[in-house]
Each structure stands twice: as C-alpha cells, then as structure tokens.
C-alpha positions, 0 to 999 in steps of 0.5 A, a space after each residue: 462975826 453976830 457973836 462978836 468973835 474976833 477967831 473962828 471958833 469952830 476949830 475947838 468945837 471940832 477939836 471937842 468931839 475929837 477928845 469926845 471921838 478918842 474917847 469911846 472908839 479907844 473905849 470900847 477896844 479896851 472894854 471888849 477886848 478885856 485889856 484892864 478890868 477896873 473901869 479907873 484904868 479904863 478910865 485914864 486908858 482912854 485919857 491918854 488915848 486923848 491926849 497922846 491922838 490930840 498932840 500926835 494930830 498937832 504934831 502933825 499940822 506941826 510937821 505941815 506947816 515947816 514943809 510948807 514954809 519951808 518951800 516958800 510956799 507961805 510966810 512962817 505958821 503964824 497964822 497959819 493952820 487954825 493959829 488965826 493969830 492965836 500964840 497957843 493955838 494947839 496948846 488949847 485945842 489939845 485941852 478942847 480934845 481932853 475936855 471933850 475926852 472928860 466931858 464922855 466920860 463923866 456923862 458919858 461913860 454909862 450910858 456906854 457901859 449898857 450899851 455895851 453889855 447889851 451886845 455882849 449879852 444878845 
C-alpha cells in the first residue's frame, strides 16, 4: 500500500529466489558429480533445472486450484493462489524464477566455483 502497488509482489520475490536457489543446488550436484565437464553445459542444465522446478510448481498450484474449485470450496481460480486478479500470474512467476537463475549464473557462478574448488582441495 505504501508504494502504491495494486498487487502483492512478495510472490515474485519468492519465485526469484526459488530460481536462484535451484540454480545453486543443481550447479553443486552437476559439478561435484561431474555430470558434464563444460561450464557452458553446467550453466545450461542448471538454467533448465530452474525452469523445470518453476513449471512443476505452477502445475502443482494449478492442480490444487482444480481440486479445490471442483469440490465447491471456492469460486473458480481467478484471484486464487497468488493470482491476485492477474491473468498471467503463472507465466510471470516462472519468468521471475528464470531471472533469479540467470542472475545467479551471471554474478554468483565464479564465487560458487571457487567455493567448490576450496572444499575439494582441502
């Protein structure tokens, strides 16, 4: 209300950090298990992991809405589960997760690589 927003943007921040966190975890697994050697492929697969987790999460929300609305518990999903009256909520949530993943790869990957290297050398 203070900033004059019509919607609560906390949801977008959560999805941003969802993408960021999935990227860190998937990078850790891919690098430590030596699934691929090329750092370009590591970045590609971690970005894909973030996209997959975000889309599965939105699918779970969609199925939940279908189950709840079919039971007559609430009106159809418009305005339910974070949509807040925004038709493209699921797509924008996935986009913010991908932005979080991209920011992680862009600004955090070298630090993460150095941290992994120090752990494996010690």
